[in-house]
N, C-alpha and C positions, 0 to 999 in steps of 0.2 A: 092816607092811606099809612100802617104803622114799618116802619123798614129795618127798623133796630136791631143790630144782631146783639145782644147782648150780652155779655162777657162768661162764658163756661164759672162753673167754680173752684175747677185750677185754674182758669186762667185770670180770675180776682181776687185770689191767692196770692198768686204771682206779684199781679198789677201790685194787690196793699205792698208787699214785702218790698217791693221799688220802690214808690211810694217814701216809704217809712227811710228806705238807700237816703233817697233824693232831700227827703227833709231833716234825716241827724248829722247827715258826715258833715256838710259844709258848717255845722258848729261844731262838730269835732274839729275840724281843722282851725278856724276859727279863734278857737277856745286855749288853744296852744299858742297858737305867732300870734294871740294877744299876750298870752301872759309869760312868753319867752320872747319876743323879740318887737309887741308893742307895733305889730300890724296885723292888716284883716289880710284873709287870703288873698282877694283882689290885689293890696297892694305886695304880696310877695310874689304870685303869680305875676303884674307888672316888670318887678324887680328879677324873677328867674328868667321871662325873654330874652328879657334884653341879656344878661348875662350868656343866655348860649347865641345870643346873634354874632357874627362874624361884626369885629372890634366895638362890640356893644350897645351896640345902637339900630335902631329903628327908624323908618317911618312911621308917626302918628297912625298915616292910617292903615300899616302894615301891624302893627303893634293892638289896635283895635279888634284885627280880624285875628290874631293870632290870644287872644283874651275873654273874644266874642262881644268885643262891649261896643257901646255907639259911643264916636268922637265925644259926647260933650261927659259921659259921664269919662272916662278915660284921662280926659282931659283935665275934669275935677279933681279925680287922682294923683294923676300926673301934679301938679300944680302943690298939693300938698306934702310928696312925696321928692319935687325938685326942693319946696321949704327948705326940708328937713334934709339937705344936703345930696340927695340919695337919688339923684338923675337931675340933667340937667337938658331945655331943649334949647335950642338950635337948627338955623336955616338950612337946609338943605340943598347943597353945593351943585349938585346936579339938577332940582327945579328949585329954584327963587322961593314958587307958593308954597313948595311941602315944610316942615317943620318935621328936624327928626330929635328925636328921645337919645338920649346919653346915658350908660351909665355910670357914674362918679367911680373913682375908689373907695368912699366911703358908704356908697349901694353895691358895688363886687363885695365888701368885707363884710354889709349888714346880710348880702344873700351864704355867701361861704359861712358864715358866723349861726344864722340859722336854718337851710339845705341838711343837718343831720337830724337835729327834734324836728324837724317838720317830717322826712324820712320816717322817722322812730313812729310820729301816727298815722302814718300815710298805711303802714306796714300791719300795725295795731290794730288799727278800725278794717281793713282790707285786707290785703297783698297777704297777714301772717298767718288769718282764719283761711284759705284759700288754698289747697293743693296745687300742684304744679299743672294737671287736668282743667282747675277749674279755673285757674287764670289764664289759661289757651281759651275755655270759654266763652271767661268778661271777656278779654279781649275781641275775640270772635263776636260774639254776639254786640257787644257799644261798636265796633266797627260796619254791623250792619242799619244799629238805627243810628250811626252815624253820616253814613249814606246817605240817610230819609230826611233825616233832621238837617243837615247839611251837606247838600250832593254837590254843592260849588267848593269847599273845603277851607271856610273862611279861617274857621277853628284852627285847621293847619293840622289835628286831630292825625289823618289818614299817613303823613310822615312818617309817623312811628318814633315821633322823639321822649 
């Protein structure tokens, strides 16, 4: 028995546009960051999350949650960033079984130097093409989608960062 509820023409149009943005936006973000800072978007995201954390420090498990990464993927990227002097891994003082990632002074300087270009790219490709009502709609729509995709808020997006 066929019980598939197919998308209507307007739903399919919206879906195709959404998928196009999902596919094209990461490339635009990565291109700018590679060109201007020699960082991937994910590397920058890791550094940015650490820059916003108290003491510029997060447990690796928390950093994985905030960047929506598996621990193996995060560990690989953290190793590269550590080699470049942007962060350090240190034992967690509260739990010796855990490891903290700590943004170094060089990492902080990299974030400070990189953020303006990244924000320009985000504005050019997302924010500036929307009016204030569109931004509010985007926020509302993304919150609804995230509530379904990330009901435990592992990605930390509901906090309003």
